[in-house]
Each structure stands twice: as structure tokens, then as C-alpha cells.
N, C-alpha and C positions, 0 to 999 in steps of 0.2 A: 835621410835627405829627401826633400820633396822632389816630385818629378820636375817641377818648374826649375828648381835649383839645379837639377841634373841637366836639363836642357841648356841652361846658361853655362854650366861648367863644361859641357861637351860642345859648346858653340853650335847648338842645333836650333836654328831659327824656329820660333813657335808663334802661335796665335792665341791670344787671350780673348775669348769671346765674352763680351759683356752682356749680362742679363739684368734687366730691370725687374726688381722683385714685385713691382706693382702690376706687371703684365702677366696675364694668365690666358690660356693654359701655357705651361712651360714646355718649350720644345727640348727634346733630349739633346745633349751635347754630342756633336759628331766627333769621332776620335781624331779626325784629321781634316784639313782643308787644303786641297792642292798639294798633298804630301807633307804639309806642316803639321806637327802634333798640336793639339788644342788643350787649353785650360779654361775652365769655367770661371769667369769673373763676375761676382755678384755685387751690384752697385748698392750704395747706401742712401736712401731717401732722396731720389732724384726727382720723381714725379710729385711726391707728396711728402710732407713732414711725417706722415704716419704710414709710409710704406712698410711692408713686412721686413723685419730685420734680416740682413744677409745670413746671419748664423741660423736663424729659423728657416729661411728659404733653403739653405744648404741641406737641411735634413730631409727635404722632399726628393733628393737625388741619391743615387747609389753612393755609398761611402767610398767606393773605388774610383769615382770620378774626381780628378784633380781639380781643386777649387782655390780661387783667390778671393778672399773676402775684403771688400772695401770697408773701412771704418772712418766715418766723418765725425769730426769733433764738435760739430755745431750743437749747441745746447747740451754739452756734456762736460763733465769734470773728470779729473784724473781718477777719482774713485770709480766712476762709471767705466772707464777704460780698463782699470785693473780687474773689475768684475768680468768684463768682456774677455780679457786674456785668459782668465781661469776657465770660462766656458769654452773658449776656442781650444784650449789644451785638452779639455775633457772630450771634445768632439774630434780630436786628432786633426785639427786644422793647423797647417803650418804657414801658409802663404797669406800675408796681410798687405794691403795697400792703405797706408795711414795718411789721412787728409785732414786739413783744418776744416774744410767744407765751404761750400758756397753759402750765400745768404739764406738763412732759414726763412721760409715763407711766412711764418708767424713771428718773425724777429721783433723783439721789443728793446727799445733803447732806455727803458725805465721811466720815461715821461708819461706813460699811459697808465701808471699805477701798478703795472706788472713788474716783476723783477727783470733786470736787464739780462738779455740773452748772452750767455758766455760761450766761448769757443775754445775747445782744447786744441792747442797747437800741435801740429804734426811733429815738430822737433821734440817736444816733451813726450809725445806718445811713442816715438821711436826709442828714446832713452828708456822709457818704462818697459817696453817690449824686450829690449836688449837685456835689461836687468832680470826679467823673468827667464829669458832664454828659450831656445828651441823653436824660434820663429824665423821665417824667411821674409824680410821686411822690405816693402816697396814704399817709395815716396813720389810725390808729383813735382813736375817742373813745367812752368809755362814759358817756353822760349820765344813765344810770338809777341814780343814786346819791342816797340820801335822808338822809344824815348830812352836816352842813355841812363838816367837815374832809375827808371822803372826796370830796365833790363838788368842794371847792376844789382838792384835790390833782390831780384829773383835769384841771381847766381850767388850772391852773398848768403842768402838763406839756404841755398842748396849745399854750400860748404858746411853749414851747421847740421843739416840733415844727414850728410855723409859722416860728419864727425860724430854725431850721436849714434851712428851704427847702421844706417840704411844699407841694404844689400843691393837694391836695384832701383831704377828710376823709370817712371812712366810720364811721358809728356802730356800736356793738354792737347785736346783736339785742335788740329790746324793743318793748313795746306801749303804753307810756304816752305819749300824744300831748303832754302838757304838758312832759315831759322833752325831747322832740324840739323843741318850740317854744323851750324855754330854750336849747338848743344853737344854734339858728338866731339867736336874739336875741343870744347871746354874740358871734357873729361880727360881727353888725351893729353892736353897741355898741362894739366895738373896731376898727371899720373894716377888718376883714380881708376881702380880696377872694377868698380861697380858697373853692371850692365845697364843699358838703356833701351827702353821700349817706346815706340811711337804710337800714340793714339790716332787711329784713322776711322773714317766713317764714309760709306757711300753717300755723298751729299746730294740729295734731291732738292728740287725747288721748294717743295712743301717743308722739308726740314730746315732749309735756309731761312724761309719766311718765318717759321716758328721761332727760330733762335733770335732773329731780329726783333720780332714782335715782343717776345718775352725777355729780351735783353739778357740772354744766357751769358753768364759772366765769363770773361776771358777768351771768348771765341771770336776770331776776326772773320767776318763775312763782308767783303767789299762790294760796292756797287758793280764793279766789273764782274765779279763772280756771279752776282745775282742776274746780271744781263745775259751771261753765258748760259746759265741754267734756264732762264726764261726762253731764250732762243731755241735751246734744245727741246724744251717742252712743246713749243709751237711747231717745230719741224720734225717731231717724232724721233729725235736722237737721244732719248733718255737712257739708252744702253751705255752712253758715255759715262754715266754715273759710276757704273761698276768697272768700266775700263780704267778710269782715273784712279779709282781705289786700288785696283790691281797693280797699276804702275807705281803708285806711291808705296805699296807694300814691297815690291821688288826693288825699288830705289833704296828704301830703308835697309833692306837686306844687304845690298851692295855697299852701302855706306858703313856697314858694321854694326847696325842695331841688332839687338838680341832677339827681337820679335816685334809684333804689333799688338796693340790692345784694340780690338775690333768692336766698334759700337754700332748699334742699330742694324745688325746683320746676324741675328740669332736664328732666323728661320732657315730650314734646310734648302728651300728653293733659292733664297737670296745667296746663301753660301755657295750653292752650285753655280750660279751665274758668275759670282766673283772668281771661283776656281777656274772656270772656262777662260777668263781673260788672263789670269795668272799663267796658265799653261800656254796661252797664245803668245805672251810677251817674255816668257821665261828665258828664252835663248838670247835675248838682247843684252848688250853691255850697258854700263851705267850711262854713258853719253847718249846712246840711242833711247834708253828709257826716259831720260830727262827731256829729250827732244819730243817724244810722243806726249809726255805729260804736259809740256809747255804748249804743244799744239792744241791739245784738247781744252786747255784753259785759255787759249788765244793770247798767250803771253808774248809780248814784243819787247817791252822795255825791262822786264824783270821786276817791276814794281806793282804789277796788277793785283797781287795777292796781299799787298800791304796797305794799311790805312792811307787815304789820300792826303789828308791835311795834318801834317805833323807839327806840333808846337815848336817854337824856337827853343834852342838850347838855353837853359837857365843856370844861373849861379845863385848861391844863397844871398838873400838880401842883407843889407847892413843891419837891420833890426834882428834878423836871425843870427847873424854873427855876434852881435853885441849880447844878445840873450844867452847864447852858448858860452861866451867867455865869462859873463857875469856869473852864471850858474855853476860853471866849472870852478871858478875861484871860490864861491861860497861853499860848494861841496868839499873842496880840498881843505878849506879852513875850518869848517864846522864838523866835518865827519871823518876826515882822513888823517889829520895830524894827531900825534900821540897825546898832546895835552887835551885836545877836544874829545878824544875817545875816553880818556880817564875821567874828565869832568862829566861827560854824558853818562857814563856808567855809574858814577857816584850819585848823580842827581836822580836817575831813574830807578836806582835800587831802593830808594825811600819807599816805605810801605804806604804812605798816604796816596801815592799814584794809583793804588789799587781801588781806592774809593770810587764809587760810581760817579759822583759829582766831578771829581778831579779827572777821571777818565774822559768824561763828556767834554769838559773844558779843554783838555789837551787836544782832543780830536777836532773840536771846533776851531781851535787856534791854528792847528796844522792845516786844516782844510781851507781856512780863510787866507792863509799866507801862500798856499800853493795852487788853489783851484783856478783863480783868475790868471795866474802866471803860466801854469803848465797844463791845466785841465784835470788836476788831481781828483780822484774819486775815493780816497781813503782806502786804498787796497791793503794797507798795512805792510807791504813788502816793496818799498820804493825801488824802482829799477832805473831811475833816471840816469845814473852814471853809466849804465850799460847801453843806454839808448840815445846818447848825445843830448840828454835833457829834453827829449821830446817824449811826453808821457804816453805809454802804450794804451792807457785808458781812453785816449782820444781817438784811437782806432775803433770803429763800431764793433769790431769783433774782439777787441782787446788783445790783439796779437803783439807780442813783444819781440819775438825772434826774427821777424821779417814779414813780408807781405803774403797775402793769399795770391791765388792766380787770377783773381777776377778784376784786377785793375785795367783801365783802358787809357792809354796816353797820359799816365800819371794821375788819372782820376780814380778815386775810390769806387769800388763796386756799388756802393750806396748812392753815388752820383752827386753828393752834396758837398764834396770837399776834395782837396788834393790828398792823395795817399801819403800818410805820414812817413811811410818807409821810403818813398821816393825823396821826400824832404831830407830824411836821415842820410840816404846814400849820397845825395848831392852835397850835403854839409860835410860828411865824413871825408870826402875826397879833398875838399878845400883845407880842412883842419888836420889832415893826415891821420885820421882815426878809422880808416876803412877796416883795419885788422880786427878791431873790437866787434864790428858787425859781422865778421866772418867767423870768429873763433868763440865768442862768449855765448855759451848755452844758458839762457835765462830760465830758471825753473818756474813751474806753474805756481800761481798764488793759491794756497789752500783756502777753501771756503771759510774755514774757521778764522783765518787771519784777516779777512776783509772786515772793514769797519773798526779796525784797531789802529793805533798810532804807529806809523812806520818809524818815527823818531825813537820812540821808546823801544820798539822791537830791534832796531838797528844797534843802539848803544848797548843793550843787554846781551846781544848775540855776538857782537864783534870782539875780537881780541885786541888788547892794547898793543 
């Protein structure tokens, strides 16, 4: 058992200290911060698409140092992940945080002549790691969502991650204590035994401005927060940065979190300042901690850490409902009935479908009939019935099992569209199909399958 798993099992609050592999020199990991045991967390391609791989970075430290390796699925396929698992096992790495990943800086949508960038979903990575066995697997959750459909989509995907075999959860970076309380309450209400860790960071004005300027996905920095940080900078009260972080850590401990994932605080002097404030506030109860935290953030209404302008609640449009009903009927009639299955298998068993010309014609016919209607990209493994007939290929990352953490008020991280997973969650509630978005683990499309006919593949694989 890894030390991290042992901390969780023994209910020993711990600190996962994040290291960016692009930053050198590396500072050695302190064995504890304010009495909390520490684990080294090595992030995957945060500053650059070409950062040193966490597994390679881990080799620069003593093997006795407990490590958590991040693995981001951006621009990676399941075969890449399987190779990583073999290497991690050989290096005796047990702790993994599996992420779909934020937008790759060199992302291509395929229109520039380069192949489209693909993203390995965390749900599929968890299932693959569980199949190999011997790993302590973490996944991410972004609870800082303030539109119903967007929030529902996050938690529906979390159900899938836990069903796939995740052992623990790490939240996105955020400062809204109410959202963290909701995440903890979600696990309790569904009787999930997995531990949850909150991502925290001493938020300086410079870091807040950087995240706003670079539109760091999924992180909520409100104008109110920015004004507080500006005022502190002007009045010389920058120590509040570490005081707030210490208070948030202690609040998370009292809320029942298993630990914190500490970002942008890997230097010994930074950790020492943080530890001083933890010791200063450690004797306080939860109510007093929250009072101090709210005072330092100048919170009066309780909404200051949430986005200011929330969109109105929406329902699926008539067109979305009509499209869903039509495609559901067509799917049931052409692919699910016994006569349709028998006819399809009979037709596509014919040898002439293997001829290059017939293969090309079939693929063009399928693409023509489905691309304008649902955005089909000839993946060869149609998942429409599992995604409420909203094609996952229309997600820029191609995610089928649910959203990434980078959405903002229902908008995709890429900013040019509404997140399809918010659309799905909204539709599912109306047509009473939420369960399928919670339970159905949709497998990864193999590279070899792409560019083939999903019709032919379906009929030849399905049992009558």
C-alpha cells in the first residue's frame, strides 16, 4: 500500500505539494508542513506542451519520496496510457491522478491540415489502470460550477469515474467554501467511500491576473476577489494571501476532506509562512475559521466568490426535443429491433463490402447522412445512443463520457460554443434519461476504427 493510501485509510490529513516539471531547480520535498505529512505531486504539461514528463521528473528525486504522478490525456491515446502504466509499474509508482486535460496549447481541430488533437478521457484511463491493477487512482472534480446543467454534468461524470474504479478525488482550484461543502455532501449522500482532497493555492494578485489574462480553464476569479487582492497589494497586507490559504486548509480538514493539493507553494520559505498561519489558527472551530476566512475575503452576501452574471435557467428547445425523439425512433427501428439486426448482419457479411470502392462509398453515404445532422466525423464506433444523440465528436476534445473541468457558465473551454455535456444534462433531465449519463461507461474509440463505417461495424458485432 502506498503511503498516500495509508494516510487516507488512517484518516491522517495530508498535503500533496504540486511541482511543475518545467520549473528548475527543484526544491526538495519537506516531509511535513505544519505537522501534516506531505506527498510530491508532479503535474503534467502545465506551462508548456513540452514540459518534462512527470515520470521522468520523478527519477530526479529519491525513490523513497512518496509521489503522485499526474497524467493528462491531451494528445494521447489509450496505447500511450498503457505504455505509461507499464513504465510507472517498473518505477514502482503507485499513485496516479488521471485527467482528461486542459486545452493543449498546440491544439488542432483538423482544419489546418494537421490531424485533429485527441484527448484520452479520464474515465477510460481509470478503467485501464484498474485492469492493470496495483495503482492508487485519483480523478478530478470541478465543483465550482454555477449553472444547473453544467454542475449536473460534472457530478454525472464523477459517478462514472467512481464506477470505473477511482480511489480518490481532487477538486479543481477554487475558493468558494460552499462549493467544496457541496462536493463533500455529494459523496456522503451517495454513500461513496472515496476520499476527497481540495486543491488550494496562496492566491496573489500576480497569479490572479495571470489566470485571468491566460483564461486558465475552470478557475473562478471574480472582480470582487481581484479588488481585494489589489487593495492588499496597495496597503501592504499581502500576508493575507497565506492567512487565507491556511484558513482554507483548516476548513477543509474540519469539513472532512482527506487533505489538500497545494499549488504554487513548493518553496521552503513559502511553506514556512503557510505553516505559521496554520499554527496560528489551528485552535479555532469551523465557525470561527469560516468567519476569519470571510473577513479576509470581505464577504458580506456570500456571493462574492461566485460569478456575477449567471445566465437564466434553460430548458431544451423544441428543435432539440424533436431531434432527440426522431433519432431515438430511427435508432430503435434500424439498429435495435431483431429484424433490423438480422438484416444488417446479412447485408454486411457480403464479401463485396470489403472492396475499396464499396468501402469508400459506404463511408461517404454514412458521413453524408449523419454529418450535417449530428456532426459525425466517421469515428467507426457510433456512441449516439449513449450520448442522447449528441455526437461526442462535436466536443473539441472528443469527450464522450462527460465534460472536462474547463467550462464556464455552460460555455466550452474553447469559447466558441455551448458545452455539449451541458446540453446533454439538460436534455436528460427532461426526457428522464439521466441514469444513462451516470452509469454508461463509453469505451475509447481505437485509432484503427476511425475512418471506417460504424453501420457495418455495429451490425457485424451485435448479437441478434
